[in-house]
Biopython code that builds the backbone (N, CA, C, O; Angstrom):
import numpy as np
from Bio.PDB.StructureBuilder import StructureBuilder

atoms = [
    (1, "MET", "N", (-8.765, -2.847, -10.689)),
    (1, "MET", "CA", (-7.706, -2.339, -9.799)),
    (1, "MET", "C", (-8.238, -0.837, -9.263)),
    (1, "MET", "O", (-8.570, -0.036, -10.136)),
    (2, "GLN", "N", (-8.312, -0.506, -8.117)),
    (2, "GLN", "CA", (-8.653, 0.696, -7.487)),
    (2, "GLN", "C", (-7.451, 1.464, -6.886)),
    (2, "GLN", "O", (-7.079, 1.282, -5.726)),
    (3, "TYR", "N", (-6.848, 2.360, -7.768)),
    (3, "TYR", "CA", (-5.595, 2.923, -7.288)),
    (3, "TYR", "C", (-5.915, 3.682, -6.132)),
    (3, "TYR", "O", (-4.925, 3.830, -5.414)),
    (4, "SER", "N", (-7.055, 4.271, -5.654)),
    (4, "SER", "CA", (-7.563, 4.802, -4.661)),
    (4, "SER", "C", (-7.103, 3.957, -3.236)),
    (4, "SER", "O", (-6.646, 4.494, -2.227)),
    (5, "HIS", "N", (-7.332, 2.579, -3.418)),
    (5, "HIS", "CA", (-6.869, 1.660, -2.419)),
    (5, "HIS", "C", (-5.382, 1.917, -2.032)),
    (5, "HIS", "O", (-5.003, 2.071, -0.871)),
    (6, "LEU", "N", (-4.596, 1.948, -3.114)),
    (6, "LEU", "CA", (-3.045, 2.052, -2.771)),
    (6, "LEU", "C", (-2.697, 3.570, -1.997)),
    (6, "LEU", "O", (-1.854, 3.791, -1.128)),
    (7, "THR", "N", (-3.448, 4.306, -2.498)),
    (7, "THR", "CA", (-3.042, 5.872, -2.077)),
    (7, "THR", "C", (-3.521, 6.028, -0.677)),
    (7, "THR", "O", (-2.947, 6.700, 0.180)),
    (8, "LYS", "N", (-4.681, 5.316, -0.507)),
    (8, "LYS", "CA", (-5.426, 5.574, 0.951)),
    (8, "LYS", "C", (-4.326, 4.794, 1.792)),
    (8, "LYS", "O", (-3.773, 5.401, 2.709)),
    (9, "LEU", "N", (-4.014, 3.585, 1.543)),
    (9, "LEU", "CA", (-3.133, 2.850, 2.412)),
    (9, "LEU", "C", (-1.919, 3.446, 2.636)),
    (9, "LEU", "O", (-1.450, 3.493, 3.773)),
    (10, "ALA", "N", (-1.337, 3.921, 1.652)),
    (10, "ALA", "CA", (-0.151, 4.712, 1.858)),
    (10, "ALA", "C", (-0.211, 5.799, 2.722)),
    (10, "ALA", "O", (0.672, 5.980, 3.560)),
    (11, "SER", "N", (-1.165, 6.539, 2.600)),
    (11, "SER", "CA", (-1.157, 7.941, 3.478)),
    (11, "SER", "C", (-1.723, 7.444, 4.767)),
    (11, "SER", "O", (-1.322, 8.153, 5.690)),
    (12, "LEU", "N", (-2.560, 6.419, 5.188)),
    (12, "LEU", "CA", (-2.727, 5.963, 6.414)),
    (12, "LEU", "C", (-1.440, 5.532, 7.211)),
    (12, "LEU", "O", (-1.087, 5.961, 8.310)),
    (13, "LEU", "N", (-0.792, 4.558, 6.398)),
    (13, "LEU", "CA", (0.306, 4.138, 7.006)),
    (13, "LEU", "C", (1.465, 5.340, 7.273)),
    (13, "LEU", "O", (2.048, 5.475, 8.349)),
    (14, "ALA", "N", (1.633, 5.986, 6.359)),
    (14, "ALA", "CA", (2.680, 7.207, 6.204)),
    (14, "ALA", "C", (2.269, 8.076, 7.594)),
    (14, "ALA", "O", (3.151, 8.350, 8.408)),
    (15, "ALA", "N", (1.273, 8.369, 7.746)),
    (15, "ALA", "CA", (0.628, 9.126, 8.920)),
    (15, "ALA", "C", (0.790, 8.424, 10.197)),
    (15, "ALA", "O", (1.162, 8.987, 11.227)),
    (16, "HIS", "N", (0.479, 7.088, 10.095)),
    (16, "HIS", "CA", (0.655, 6.313, 11.360)),
    (16, "HIS", "C", (2.154, 6.402, 11.912)),
    (16, "HIS", "O", (2.360, 6.563, 13.115)),
    (17, "VAL", "N", (3.008, 6.310, 11.144)),
    (17, "VAL", "CA", (4.527, 5.947, 11.359)),
    (17, "VAL", "C", (5.359, 7.178, 11.236)),
    (17, "VAL", "O", (6.565, 7.208, 11.480)),
    (18, "GLY", "N", (4.580, 8.281, 10.807)),
    (18, "GLY", "CA", (5.312, 9.729, 10.735)),
    (18, "GLY", "C", (6.269, 9.684, 9.453)),
    (18, "GLY", "O", (7.332, 10.300, 9.514)),
    (19, "ARG", "N", (5.991, 9.104, 8.503)),
    (19, "ARG", "CA", (6.831, 8.916, 7.458)),
    (19, "ARG", "C", (6.388, 9.421, 6.082)),
    (19, "ARG", "O", (5.171, 9.607, 6.063)),
    (20, "SER", "N", (7.010, 9.706, 4.905)),
    (20, "SER", "CA", (6.548, 10.163, 3.800)),
    (20, "SER", "C", (6.066, 8.867, 2.876)),
    (20, "SER", "O", (6.436, 7.699, 2.997)),
    (21, "ASP", "N", (5.138, 9.420, 1.928)),
    (21, "ASP", "CA", (4.540, 8.174, 1.014)),
    (21, "ASP", "C", (5.543, 7.574, 0.179)),
    (21, "ASP", "O", (5.364, 6.448, -0.284)),
    (22, "MET", "N", (6.897, 8.434, -0.118)),
    (22, "MET", "CA", (7.892, 7.795, -0.599)),
    (22, "MET", "C", (8.628, 6.828, 0.089)),
    (22, "MET", "O", (9.048, 5.836, -0.506)),
    (23, "THR", "N", (8.870, 7.050, 1.529)),
    (23, "THR", "CA", (9.252, 6.132, 2.297)),
    (23, "THR", "C", (8.418, 4.849, 2.394)),
    (23, "THR", "O", (9.003, 3.777, 2.238)),
    (24, "VAL", "N", (7.127, 4.868, 2.633)),
    (24, "VAL", "CA", (6.265, 3.849, 2.555)),
    (24, "VAL", "C", (6.258, 3.009, 1.221)),
    (24, "VAL", "O", (6.016, 1.802, 1.253)),
    (25, "ALA", "N", (6.521, 3.652, 0.093)),
    (25, "ALA", "CA", (6.688, 3.047, -1.101)),
    (25, "ALA", "C", (7.924, 2.126, -1.166)),
    (25, "ALA", "O", (7.835, 0.958, -1.544)),
    (26, "LYS", "N", (8.931, 2.626, -0.831)),
    (26, "LYS", "CA", (10.182, 1.875, -0.673)),
    (26, "LYS", "C", (10.034, 0.665, 0.391)),
    (26, "LYS", "O", (10.719, -0.342, 0.213)),
    (27, "TRP", "N", (9.389, 0.724, 1.199)),
    (27, "TRP", "CA", (8.860, -0.493, 2.283)),
    (27, "TRP", "C", (8.311, -1.334, 1.578)),
    (27, "TRP", "O", (8.711, -2.492, 1.705)),
    (28, "CYS", "N", (7.255, -1.060, 0.634)),
    (28, "CYS", "CA", (6.552, -1.869, -0.032)),
    (28, "CYS", "C", (7.241, -2.497, -1.386)),
    (28, "CYS", "O", (6.646, -3.322, -2.080)),
    (29, "GLY", "N", (8.371, -2.086, -1.642)),
    (29, "GLY", "CA", (9.067, -2.360, -2.856)),
    (29, "GLY", "C", (8.697, -1.913, -4.112)),
    (29, "GLY", "O", (9.116, -2.480, -5.122)),
    (30, "VAL", "N", (7.867, -0.841, -4.167)),
    (30, "VAL", "CA", (7.682, -0.277, -5.251)),
    (30, "VAL", "C", (8.514, 1.091, -5.602)),
    (30, "VAL", "O", (9.359, 1.535, -4.825)),
    (31, "HIS", "N", (8.221, 1.651, -6.725)),
    (31, "HIS", "CA", (9.014, 3.031, -7.086)),
    (31, "HIS", "C", (8.612, 3.837, -5.998)),
    (31, "HIS", "O", (7.483, 3.769, -5.515)),
    (32, "ALA", "N", (9.723, 4.792, -5.495)),
    (32, "ALA", "CA", (9.378, 5.643, -4.639)),
    (32, "ALA", "C", (8.340, 6.863, -4.955)),
    (32, "ALA", "O", (7.848, 7.630, -4.127)),
    (33, "ARG", "N", (8.178, 6.847, -6.058)),
    (33, "ARG", "CA", (7.068, 7.892, -6.567)),
    (33, "ARG", "C", (5.604, 7.293, -7.080)),
    (33, "ARG", "O", (4.745, 7.963, -7.652)),
    (34, "LEU", "N", (5.525, 6.071, -6.793)),
    (34, "LEU", "CA", (4.324, 5.410, -7.258)),
    (34, "LEU", "C", (3.154, 6.064, -6.699)),
    (34, "LEU", "O", (2.207, 6.267, -7.458)),
    (35, "PHE", "N", (3.074, 6.447, -5.403)),
    (35, "PHE", "CA", (1.885, 6.883, -4.792)),
    (35, "PHE", "C", (1.711, 8.325, -5.261)),
    (35, "PHE", "O", (0.528, 8.609, -5.446)),
    (36, "LEU", "N", (2.542, 9.270, -5.494)),
    (36, "LEU", "CA", (2.773, 10.502, -5.848)),
    (36, "LEU", "C", (1.854, 10.451, -7.541)),
    (36, "LEU", "O", (0.846, 11.113, -7.787)),
    (37, "ARG", "N", (2.490, 9.571, -8.427)),
    (37, "ARG", "CA", (1.912, 9.310, -9.711)),
    (37, "ARG", "C", (0.482, 9.108, -9.659)),
    (37, "ARG", "O", (-0.296, 9.879, -10.220)),
    (38, "LEU", "N", (0.098, 8.054, -8.977)),
    (38, "LEU", "CA", (-1.179, 7.742, -8.559)),
    (38, "LEU", "C", (-2.167, 8.695, -8.238)),
    (38, "LEU", "O", (-3.238, 8.763, -8.840)),
    (39, "LYS", "N", (-1.802, 9.513, -7.206)),
    (39, "LYS", "CA", (-2.799, 10.775, -6.880)),
    (39, "LYS", "C", (-2.751, 11.686, -7.976)),
    (39, "LYS", "O", (-3.669, 12.504, -8.032)),
    (40, "ALA", "N", (-1.860, 11.716, -8.871)),
    (40, "ALA", "CA", (-1.871, 12.724, -9.915)),
    (40, "ALA", "C", (-2.779, 12.154, -11.153)),
    (40, "ALA", "O", (-2.932, 12.856, -12.153)),
    (41, "GLY", "N", (-3.377, 10.852, -11.051)),
    (41, "GLY", "CA", (-4.083, 10.391, -11.969)),
    (41, "GLY", "C", (-3.556, 9.285, -12.909)),
    (41, "GLY", "O", (-4.303, 8.750, -13.728)),
    (42, "ALA", "N", (-2.219, 8.946, -12.771)),
    (42, "ALA", "CA", (-1.373, 8.243, -13.738)),
    (42, "ALA", "C", (-1.832, 6.718, -13.086)),
    (42, "ALA", "O", (-2.261, 6.657, -11.934)),
    (43, "GLY", "N", (-1.711, 5.632, -13.851)),
    (43, "GLY", "CA", (-1.667, 4.425, -13.327)),
    (43, "GLY", "C", (-0.586, 3.555, -13.137)),
    (43, "GLY", "O", (0.519, 4.082, -13.264)),
    (44, "CYS", "N", (-0.616, 2.210, -12.833)),
    (44, "CYS", "CA", (0.442, 1.389, -12.912)),
    (44, "CYS", "C", (0.061, -0.041, -13.503)),
    (44, "CYS", "O", (-1.076, -0.259, -13.923)),
    (45, "ARG", "N", (0.900, -0.845, -13.512)),
    (45, "ARG", "CA", (0.831, -2.335, -14.103)),
    (45, "ARG", "C", (-0.055, -3.037, -12.859)),
    (45, "ARG", "O", (-0.192, -2.623, -11.708)),
    (46, "VAL", "N", (-0.522, -4.052, -13.390)),
    (46, "VAL", "CA", (-1.578, -4.944, -12.514)),
    (46, "VAL", "C", (-0.335, -5.735, -11.502)),
    (46, "VAL", "O", (-0.601, -5.727, -10.300)),
    (47, "ASP", "N", (0.708, -6.264, -11.825)),
    (47, "ASP", "CA", (1.587, -6.796, -11.076)),
    (47, "ASP", "C", (2.285, -5.707, -9.934)),
    (47, "ASP", "O", (2.738, -6.098, -8.858)),
    (48, "THR", "N", (2.285, -4.614, -10.270)),
    (48, "THR", "CA", (2.856, -3.605, -9.358)),
    (48, "THR", "C", (1.689, -3.210, -8.442)),
    (48, "THR", "O", (1.979, -2.811, -7.314)),
    (49, "TYR", "N", (0.501, -3.275, -8.780)),
    (49, "TYR", "CA", (-0.573, -3.038, -7.952)),
    (49, "TYR", "C", (-0.713, -3.973, -6.920)),
    (49, "TYR", "O", (-0.951, -3.650, -5.756)),
    (50, "ASN", "N", (-0.553, -5.283, -7.366)),
    (50, "ASN", "CA", (-0.678, -6.660, -6.620)),
    (50, "ASN", "C", (0.410, -6.830, -5.630)),
    (50, "ASN", "O", (0.234, -7.064, -4.434)),
    (51, "ALA", "N", (1.579, -6.689, -6.246)),
    (51, "ALA", "CA", (2.830, -6.592, -5.089)),
    (51, "ALA", "C", (2.655, -5.552, -3.983)),
    (51, "ALA", "O", (2.800, -5.941, -2.824)),
    (52, "ALA", "N", (2.355, -4.262, -4.218)),
    (52, "ALA", "CA", (2.249, -3.379, -3.408)),
    (52, "ALA", "C", (1.037, -3.603, -2.228)),
    (52, "ALA", "O", (1.198, -3.311, -1.043)),
    (53, "ILE", "N", (-0.266, -4.210, -2.828)),
    (53, "ILE", "CA", (-1.337, -4.378, -1.838)),
    (53, "ILE", "C", (-0.959, -5.690, -0.790)),
    (53, "ILE", "O", (-1.367, -5.782, 0.368)),
    (54, "ILE", "N", (-0.216, -6.525, -1.383)),
    (54, "ILE", "CA", (0.347, -7.678, -0.612)),
    (54, "ILE", "C", (1.327, -6.886, 0.310)),
    (54, "ILE", "O", (1.148, -7.012, 1.522)),
    (55, "ALA", "N", (2.090, -6.282, -0.017)),
    (55, "ALA", "CA", (3.194, -5.859, 1.017)),
    (55, "ALA", "C", (2.540, -4.996, 2.047)),
    (55, "ALA", "O", (2.877, -5.109, 3.225)),
    (56, "PHE", "N", (1.551, -4.071, 1.644)),
    (56, "PHE", "CA", (0.586, -3.344, 2.684)),
    (56, "PHE", "C", (0.190, -4.376, 3.694)),
    (56, "PHE", "O", (0.436, -4.316, 4.899)),
    (57, "SER", "N", (-0.478, -5.369, 3.040)),
    (57, "SER", "CA", (-1.086, -6.349, 3.991)),
    (57, "SER", "C", (-0.138, -7.127, 5.028)),
    (57, "SER", "O", (-0.483, -7.349, 6.188)),
    (58, "GLU", "N", (1.013, -7.492, 4.519)),
    (58, "GLU", "CA", (1.966, -8.222, 5.315)),
    (58, "GLU", "C", (2.651, -7.339, 6.137)),
    (58, "GLU", "O", (3.157, -7.896, 7.111)),
    (59, "ARG", "N", (2.843, -6.069, 6.056)),
    (59, "ARG", "CA", (3.618, -5.056, 6.805)),
    (59, "ARG", "C", (2.670, -4.190, 7.898)),
    (59, "ARG", "O", (3.119, -3.452, 8.775)),
    (60, "TRP", "N", (1.314, -4.450, 7.641)),
    (60, "TRP", "CA", (0.363, -3.583, 8.277)),
    (60, "TRP", "C", (0.500, -3.318, 9.913)),
    (60, "TRP", "O", (0.499, -4.377, 10.541)),
    (61, "PRO", "N", (0.583, -2.478, 10.491)),
    (61, "PRO", "CA", (0.661, -2.477, 11.825)),
    (61, "PRO", "C", (-0.338, -3.021, 12.553)),
    (61, "PRO", "O", (-1.491, -2.864, 12.151)),
    (62, "ALA", "N", (-0.074, -3.787, 13.799)),
    (62, "ALA", "CA", (-1.235, -4.366, 14.456)),
    (62, "ALA", "C", (-1.975, -3.218, 15.081)),
    (62, "ALA", "O", (-3.180, -3.437, 15.210)),
    (63, "ASP", "N", (-1.597, -2.171, 15.455)),
    (63, "ASP", "CA", (-2.208, -1.223, 16.471)),
    (63, "ASP", "C", (-2.964, -0.116, 15.123)),
    (63, "ASP", "O", (-3.235, 1.033, 15.473)),
    (64, "LEU", "N", (-3.209, -0.457, 13.907)),
    (64, "LEU", "CA", (-3.789, 0.282, 12.958)),
    (64, "LEU", "C", (-4.683, -0.715, 12.372)),
    (64, "LEU", "O", (-4.361, -1.844, 12.003)),
    (65, "ALA", "N", (-6.033, -0.088, 12.319)),
    (65, "ALA", "CA", (-7.254, -0.844, 11.794)),
    (65, "ALA", "C", (-6.994, -0.665, 10.197)),
    (65, "ALA", "O", (-6.755, 0.428, 9.685)),
    (66, "TRP", "N", (-7.080, -1.990, 9.426)),
    (66, "TRP", "CA", (-7.068, -1.892, 8.092)),
    (66, "TRP", "C", (-8.518, -1.357, 7.580)),
    (66, "TRP", "O", (-9.537, -1.772, 8.133)),
    (67, "PRO", "N", (-8.578, -0.479, 6.573)),
    (67, "PRO", "CA", (-9.626, 0.206, 6.315)),
    (67, "PRO", "C", (-10.675, -0.718, 5.717)),
    (67, "PRO", "O", (-10.406, -1.548, 4.848)),
    (68, "ALA", "N", (-11.979, -0.512, 6.271)),
    (68, "ALA", "CA", (-13.113, -1.678, 6.102)),
    (68, "ALA", "C", (-13.524, -1.581, 4.601)),
    (68, "ALA", "O", (-14.061, -2.564, 4.089)),
    (69, "ASP", "N", (-13.304, -0.453, 3.865)),
    (69, "ASP", "CA", (-13.516, -0.430, 2.496)),
    (69, "ASP", "C", (-12.688, -0.842, 1.321)),
    (69, "ASP", "O", (-12.966, -0.737, 0.126)),
    (70, "ILE", "N", (-11.509, -1.382, 1.948)),
    (70, "ILE", "CA", (-10.706, -2.096, 1.173)),
    (70, "ILE", "C", (-10.332, -3.538, 1.447)),
    (70, "ILE", "O", (-9.776, -3.891, 2.487)),
    (71, "PRO", "N", (-10.659, -4.333, 0.482)),
    (71, "PRO", "CA", (-10.552, -5.761, 0.700)),
    (71, "PRO", "C", (-9.008, -6.115, 1.085)),
    (71, "PRO", "O", (-8.139, -5.618, 0.369)),
    (72, "ARG", "N", (-8.629, -6.918, 2.139)),
    (72, "ARG", "CA", (-7.471, -7.334, 2.490)),
    (72, "ARG", "C", (-7.182, -8.935, 1.821)),
    (72, "ARG", "O", (-7.874, -9.953, 1.863)),
    (73, "PRO", "N", (-5.823, -8.650, 1.186)),
    (73, "PRO", "CA", (-5.332, -9.966, 0.602)),
    (73, "PRO", "C", (-5.465, -11.050, 1.608)),
    (73, "PRO", "O", (-5.546, -10.717, 2.791)),
    (74, "SER", "N", (-5.497, -12.254, 1.299)),
    (74, "SER", "CA", (-5.241, -13.681, 2.243)),
    (74, "SER", "C", (-3.826, -13.635, 2.502)),
    (74, "SER", "O", (-3.015, -13.282, 1.646)),
    (75, "LYS", "N", (-3.535, -13.967, 3.603)),
    (75, "LYS", "CA", (-2.146, -14.189, 3.932)),
    (75, "LYS", "C", (-1.734, -15.268, 2.822)),
    (75, "LYS", "O", (-2.528, -16.054, 2.304)),
    (76, "SER", "N", (-0.284, -15.176, 2.523)),
    (76, "SER", "CA", (0.309, -16.075, 2.011)),
    (76, "SER", "C", (0.660, -17.470, 2.716)),
    (76, "SER", "O", (0.418, -17.511, 3.922)),
    (77, "LYS", "N", (1.078, -18.362, 2.257)),
    (77, "LYS", "CA", (1.302, -19.629, 3.162)),
    (77, "LYS", "C", (2.503, -19.364, 3.848)),
    (77, "LYS", "O", (2.572, -19.798, 4.998)),
    (78, "ASP", "N", (3.557, -18.684, 3.345)),
    (78, "ASP", "CA", (4.693, -18.410, 3.884)),
    (78, "ASP", "C", (4.360, -17.530, 5.028)),
    (78, "ASP", "O", (4.902, -17.819, 6.094)),
    (79, "ALA", "N", (3.583, -16.529, 5.002)),
    (79, "ALA", "CA", (3.373, -15.541, 6.136)),
    (79, "ALA", "C", (2.424, -16.243, 7.239)),
    (79, "ALA", "O", (2.414, -15.876, 8.414)),
    (80, "ALA", "N", (1.694, -17.208, 6.772)),
    (80, "ALA", "CA", (0.522, -17.558, 7.754)),
    (80, "ALA", "C", (1.207, -18.596, 8.816)),
    (80, "ALA", "O", (0.539, -19.068, 9.736)),
]
sb = StructureBuilder()
sb.init_structure("model")
sb.init_model(0)
sb.init_chain("A")
sb.init_seg("    ")
for serial, (resi, resn, name, xyz) in enumerate(atoms, 1):
    if name == "N":
        sb.init_residue(resn, " ", resi, " ")
    sb.init_atom(name, np.array(xyz, "f"), 0.0, 1.0, " ", f" {name:<3s}", serial, name[0])
structure = sb.get_structure()
């Protein structure tokens, strides 16, 4: 798990839509302070990480490029 992936995605999306990291966390279905805790050096559970990265991928705006250095999860069968 690369916590920096989550914090980078949160920061990019927040800046793109003009919202805070806490709002983005709520959109992803994770605790509002998750990204603040990760930036401070704390960690999270594997299921929380996976849920967040999948939520980012499913909700990522078409007009914002997904970062090339972060592997994007495959679309689920329901989302495809």
